[in-house]
Each structure stands twice: as structure tokens, then as C-alpha cells.
ZAMARGU-4260 file (C-alpha; in steps of 0.2 Angstrom, whole numbers, plus 5000, padded with zeros to 4 digits):
<rodrens>
0) 5104/4843/5136 | 5101/4856/5123 | 5088/4853/5111 | 5096/4849/5094 | 5081/4855/5084
5) 5084/4873/5088 | 5096/4876/5074 | 5098/4893/5065 | 5088/4886/5050 | 5074/4880/5061
10) 5072/4896/5071 | 5073/4907/5056 | 5060/4897/5046 | 5048/4897/5061 | 5050/4916/5063
15) 5048/4919/5045 | 5032/4908/5044 | 5024/4917/5059 | 5029/4934/5052 | 5021/4930/5035
20) 5005/4924/5043 | 5003/4941/5052 | 5006/4952/5037 | 4988/4952/5030 | 4990/4968/5019
25) 5008/4964/5013 | 5003/4946/5009 | 4989/4952/4998 | 5000/4963/4987 | 5014/4960/4975
30) 5030/4954/4984 | 5046/4954/4975 | 5062/4947/4981 | 5079/4951/4972 | 5093/4938/4975
35) 5106/4949/4968 | 5112/4952/4985 | 5112/4934/4991 | 5131/4933/4992 | 5136/4950/4997
40) 5121/4956/5007 | 5111/4971/5003 | 5113/4988/5012 | 5100/5001/5016 | 5097/5012/5001
45) 5101/4998/4988 | 5088/5000/4973 | 5077/4987/4964 | 5069/4990/4947 | 5051/4986/4946
50) 5044/4985/4928 | 5028/4993/4923 | 5016/4989/4909 | 5019/4997/4892 | 5006/5009/4885
55) 5002/5010/4866 | 4991/5021/4855 | 4980/5013/4842 | 4980/5019/4823 | 4965/5020/4812
60) 4967/5015/4794 | 4980/5005/4784 | 4995/5017/4785 | 5008/5011/4797 | 5011/5022/4812
65) 5026/5015/4821 | 5029/5018/4839 | 5044/5014/4850 | 5042/5000/4863 | 5051/5006/4878
70) 5051/4996/4894 | 5046/5007/4908 | 5050/5004/4926 | 5051/5012/4943 | 5065/5012/4956
75) 5061/5005/4973 | 5074/5008/4987 | 5075/4995/5000 | 5078/5009/5013 | 5070/5002/5029
80) 5078/4990/5040 | 5068/4984/5055 | 5070/4971/5068 | 5068/4964/5086 | 5081/4960/5098
85) 5081/4949/5113 | 5092/4939/5125 | 5090/4921/5132 | 5100/4910/5143 | 5108/4893/5140
90) 5093/4885/5150 | 5080/4893/5139 | 5089/4888/5124 | 5086/4870/5129 | 5067/4872/5126
95) 5059/4862/5112 | 5054/4872/5097 | 5035/4874/5102 | 5039/4882/5119 | 5053/4893/5111
100) 5041/4899/5098 | 5027/4903/5111 | 5039/4913/5122 | 5050/4922/5110 | 5046/4920/5092
105) 5027/4923/5092 | 5028/4940/5102 | 5043/4946/5093 | 5035/4943/5076 | 5019/4951/5081
110) 5027/4967/5085 | 5038/4967/5070 | 5023/4963/5058 | 5013/4977/5065 | 5027/4990/5062
115) 5030/4983/5044 | 5012/4984/5040 | 5010/5001/5047 | 5024/5007/5035 | 5016/4998/5020
120) 4999/5006/5023 | 5007/5023/5020 | 5006/5019/5002 | 4987/5021/5002 | 4991/5040/5003
125) 4997/5038/4984 | 4979/5033/4979 | 4968/5046/4970 | 4952/5036/4967 | 4940/5039/4981
130) 4923/5034/4987 | 4917/5048/4998 | 4908/5040/5013 | 4915/5053/5025 | 4903/5056/5039
135) 4894/5039/5038 | 4896/5021/5042 | 4902/5009/5028 | 4889/5002/5016 | 4888/4989/5003
140) 4885/5003/4991 | 4903/5010/4995 | 4910/4993/4991 | 4902/4991/4974 | 4907/5009/4970
145) 4925/5005/4974 | 4923/4990/4963 | 4918/5001/4949 | 4933/5012/4952 | 4945/4997/4950
150) 4936/4991/4934 | 4938/5009/4927 | 4956/5008/4931 | 4957/4991/4922 | 4962/4981/4938
155) 4963/4962/4935 | 4947/4954/4941 | 4955/4939/4950 | 4966/4948/4963 | 4955/4961/4971
160) 4955/4964/4989 | 4947/4976/5002 | 4956/4980/5018 | 4944/4986/5032 | 4946/4995/5049
165) 4937/4984/5063 | 4922/4997/5064 | 4920/4995/5045 | 4918/4976/5047 | 4905/4979/5060
170) 4896/4991/5048 | 4897/4979/5033 | 4891/4964/5043 | 4876/4974/5048 | 4873/4981/5030
175) 4875/4964/5021 | 4866/4952/5033 | 4849/4954/5023 | 4857/4950/5006 | 4857/4933/4998
180) 4872/4923/5003 | 4876/4904/5003 | 4874/4895/5019 | 4893/4893/5021 | 4896/4912/5020
185) 4881/4915/5032 | 4889/4902/5045 | 4906/4911/5044 | 4898/4928/5047 | 4888/4922/5062
190) 4902/4911/5070 | 4918/4922/5066 | 4911/4939/5061 | 4921/4936/5044 | 4915/4944/5028
195) 4924/4933/5016 | 4922/4936/4997 | 4909/4950/4993 | 4906/4960/4977 | 4922/4954/4969
200) 4933/4957/4983 | 4942/4946/4996 | 4939/4956/5012 | 4951/4957/5027 | 4951/4966/5044
205) 4966/4975/5050 | 4968/4986/5065 | 4982/4996/5056 | 4971/5003/5042 | 4976/5022/5043
210) 4966/5037/5047 | 4968/5052/5036 | 4968/5070/5043 | 4967/5084/5030 | 4975/5101/5029
215) 4966/5117/5033 | 4958/5120/5016 | 4939/5118/5015 | 4929/5110/5001 | 4929/5127/4992
220) 4947/5129/4994 | 4948/5147/4986 | 4963/5141/4976 | 4963/5142/4957 | 4974/5137/4943
225) 4987/5151/4939 | 4991/5150/4920 | 4984/5139/4906 | 4991/5124/4898 | 4999/5116/4913
230) 5004/5098/4913 | 5014/5086/4924 | 5014/5084/4942 | 5017/5102/4948 | 5002/5114/4947
235) 5004/5133/4949 | 4990/5140/4959 | 4985/5156/4968 | 4970/5163/4977 | 4970/5152/4993
240) 4977/5155/5010 | 4975/5137/5018 | 4985/5121/5018 | 4985/5104/5010 | 4993/5088/5017
245) 5000/5073/5008 | 4985/5062/5004 | 4972/5076/5002 | 4961/5074/4987 | 4956/5087/4974
250) 4948/5090/4958 | 4951/5103/4945 | 4936/5111/4935 | 4935/5106/4917 | 4948/5092/4919
255) 4939/5075/4916 | 4945/5057/4918 | 4947/5047/4901 | 4946/5029/4898 | 4964/5022/4900
260) 4963/5013/4883 | 4951/5022/4871 | 4955/5039/4879 | 4936/5043/4878 | 4929/5056/4890
265) 4921/5048/4905 | 4911/5063/4909 | 4918/5062/4927 | 4931/5074/4935 | 4948/5067/4937
270) 4954/5065/4955 | 4971/5071/4960 | 4980/5067/4977 | 4992/5079/4985 | 5010/5072/4986
275) 5018/5085/4996 | 5013/5096/5011 | 5009/5114/5006 | 5010/5130/5017 | 4997/5143/5018
280) 4995/5154/5002 | 5003/5140/4992 | 5009/5145/4974 | 5012/5127/4968 | 5004/5110/4972
285) 5012/5093/4970 | 4999/5081/4962 | 4997/5064/4956 | 4993/5058/4943 | 5004/5069/4932
290) 4992/5079/4920 | 4994/5072/4902 | 4982/5077/4888 | 4991/5070/4874 | 5000/5054/4867
295) 4998/5036/4875 | 5000/5043/4893 | 4984/5053/4891 | 4974/5053/4907 | 4963/5068/4906
300) 4952/5077/4893 | 4961/5093/4893 | 4974/5103/4903 | 4967/5115/4916 | 4961/5132/4910
305) 4968/5148/4919 | 4958/5151/4935 | 4950/5134/4935 | 4943/5131/4953 | 4952/5118/4964
310) 4939/5108/4975 | 4944/5097/4990 | 4936/5080/4992 | 4931/5071/5008 | 4931/5080/5025
315) 4932/5099/5026 | 4945/5110/5035 | 4957/5099/5046 | 4944/5085/5045 | 4948/5066/5046
320) 4941/5049/5040 | 4946/5031/5041 | 4954/5026/5025 | 4948/5009/5020 | 4957/5003/5004
325) 4952/4992/4989 | 4965/4987/4978 | 4972/4974/4965 | 4987/4964/4970 | 4998/4974/4957
330) 4993/4991/4964 | 5007/4990/4977 | 5024/4982/4978 | 5033/4976/4994 | 5051/4970/4991
335) 5065/4963/5002 | 5083/4960/4999 | 5095/4948/5008 | 5105/4956/5023 | 5124/4951/5024
340) 5127/4935/5035 | 5141/4941/5047 | 5155/4929/5052 | 5164/4925/5069 | 5148/4924/5079
345) 5138/4910/5087 | 5126/4908/5072 | 5118/4917/5058 | 5105/4911/5046 | 5094/4918/5032
350) 5078/4912/5024 | 5066/4917/5010 | 5047/4913/5010 | 5035/4920/4997 | 5045/4935/4993
355) 5051/4940/5010 | 5069/4938/5016 | 5073/4937/5035 | 5090/4936/5044 | 5093/4930/5062
360) 5110/4933/5070 | 5114/4926/5088 | 5130/4929/5098 | 5136/4922/5115 | 5141/4932/5130
365) 5153/4922/5140 | 5152/4933/5156 | 5133/4932/5157 | 5131/4915/5149 | 5117/4922/5138
370) 5113/4923/5119 | 5109/4940/5112 | 5099/4938/5097 | 5093/4949/5083 | 5080/4946/5069
375) 5081/4959/5054 | 5072/4962/5038 | 5077/4975/5025 | 5063/4981/5014 | 5055/4994/5003
380) 5038/4997/4996 | 5030/5008/4982 | 5014/5011/4974 | 5016/5006/4956 | 4998/5006/4949
385) 4988/5018/4959 | 4974/5018/4946 | 4970/5000/4951 | 4966/5005/4969 | 4953/5015/4978
390) 4952/5023/4995 | 4935/5023/5004 | 4933/5037/5017 | 4921/5033/5031 | 4919/5038/5049
</rodrens>
């Protein structure tokens, strides 16, 4: 007799629970679910609005200096639909939920989670704060430097996380074993090889932490700024003959970082990340953050001077490194929307858990006495506050 517990709702809830438990990176960032499509269902390309914090300037003295309060937001497109498909027989449908979970749901959710996390990790290429440990194993000093970068970006203290490549965990365990820790932390390190909470971060291990490979530009790129007084996210350059790739990091001579609230000069060059691949002998570079030296959006001390040198950070020409990432929860957003529930089939169900919406659809093949089944998730992701994250380059 078929197991009456294997209802659409039970299967969907079980699948979503397992998926959620396997999404270590996505579970540690901001997740937003928009129910505006709950009735009609969302389609690939539908947009969600993500609100950003407002920025203000402070006056000195008693005279009123009015400023408009404009809500700022970014558009996040739920442009990716991924799923897993399988077919089971009438006999297999008679399993109890535990056996069904082990044979079907667990392996299906494992591969789906890996693909979704791999997509989400691409957001780390938007981050321009950088700790340069390239060529060396990870160290406790790298972690504290990343903590400083997040603090300078005004990241909230309570929700800071650090995502490690497996080798990075090995290196950190070796580097921190002699430091003072409570007995429970020492026991967890010894028994499980787990880092836990260190230096203000909750630490995680993830095999999907990406590797970054740079363009052919060397540290001394040969490129210089072509024309003074440039601002924005496109920089006119000349003098070079090599390439940059998305995620490469550069500084510009004379362009320093400022405190995000007081706008005081920090005395440190502002990092910029390349946001579009460039060909050889490029004449423009797409960069982030957009250069701004005035008003409430000011992020640098001055716009670049003509012929200011552009220097590449991290590895040299066509070099690579493992891109560990430290971040606040609000650095990145992952959003899902409800997919339509089709009619005229065996069953369809949809569930939402902790900001993640999943749909399962099952049909019946009368000729083969089998049940084709698909599990889908429609999602999008975006870096919304890169200043509250930091990449840690190690080898």
C-alpha cells in the first residue's frame, strides 16, 4: 500500500529543508523572498527591488542646510532557474519518507545546492577590499586585517562571517592552535577540525570558495589615467598593452580612501575592482566603486590626476589565488520568487523556508507506470554593499 505520508507538501518541505542545510554561504547572507508572484508565479527575468541605506552630509553651524531624502535601491533580477529531475516507479513511491529522502531527495538537493552556491560565490568578484596574502598560507593576521577592512566599511559587528577554502582551514587551525581559546573551542578544533568563532567572525568551510585568475597585466601595469577630473565607473586610460579580467584589483596613484561618514582622508589608497574584461591596449577600464570626490557619496580624496599610475594588486601577470571572503550579512543578497503551479498534472507543491522558495512538480506516465518529477528554484543574487566585505587572497 502506498505510503500516505508522501504528499506533495511533505516531499517539498523535506527537500527544501535539506537544501537549506547545505547552503552554507547563502544561509549566511541576506535572503529576500518576494510574495508578489505567489498567485501568478514568477518568470525568469522578473525584477525585485532591494533598498539601500541612505547617505547624508552633516552641516557645521546653526544655519539650516536642507537635503533631500531619497530612497535608493538596486534592481535584482531573478534570472536563474535551476532544478533537478528524476523518475521513480509506483513501487518506489511506496517507500516511507526516510528511505525516499535517502535515495532521492538527499542526492538531488546536494547537487542542486552546489550549483546554486557556485553561482552565488561569483558575487565575490564585486568586492574591492583586499588582504594580499597571495603566495602564502592563510594566517590569523590575515583574518584580523579583514576584520579591520569590514570595520572601516562600517559593517555591523553582529553578523560577520568568513568563508574558507578547505586548505585555508588547515592553515588557520595550524596558525591559531597556540593562541588562547576556551576549552570548548579547543575540543571542537581537535575533534571536528572546526574553527568556530575567531576574531569577530563566524568561520565556515566551503569547497566552492572560488579561485581568481588575473589578466595578463603585471603589478606595474604600464597603464596611466588619460585625462584629469574623471569620475564615475568608467576610467579613460592609455599606455598599457596587457589585459584585465573581471575581479582584478587595482589602485590609482593619489586617489585615497576616505572615512565613509566623516569623509576624512584615511591615508590609504582606495582599491578598485575591474567589472568588465578589457582587451589588450585598453582605452577604458570599468571599475567599482564609482569614483566620487564630492557630496554625500564621496569615497575618495580626489579624482585621479592625468597620467596617474594604475597598479595591480595580488598576483602578477595571469596569476591566481584562492579567494577566501569575509563579509557582513548585508553585503550580498540572494532572492527567490514563487514559480507558477501548473494544473492538470499528478501534483504540484510550493514551499518557502527562511527566504527560499522551492517548487516540486510530479506527473504520471501511464505507459511506463512511472512518475517523472522535477524540483525547481528561481533565484537571483546581487552584491549590494561591497564596502562591508573583503577578499583574502591566499595560495
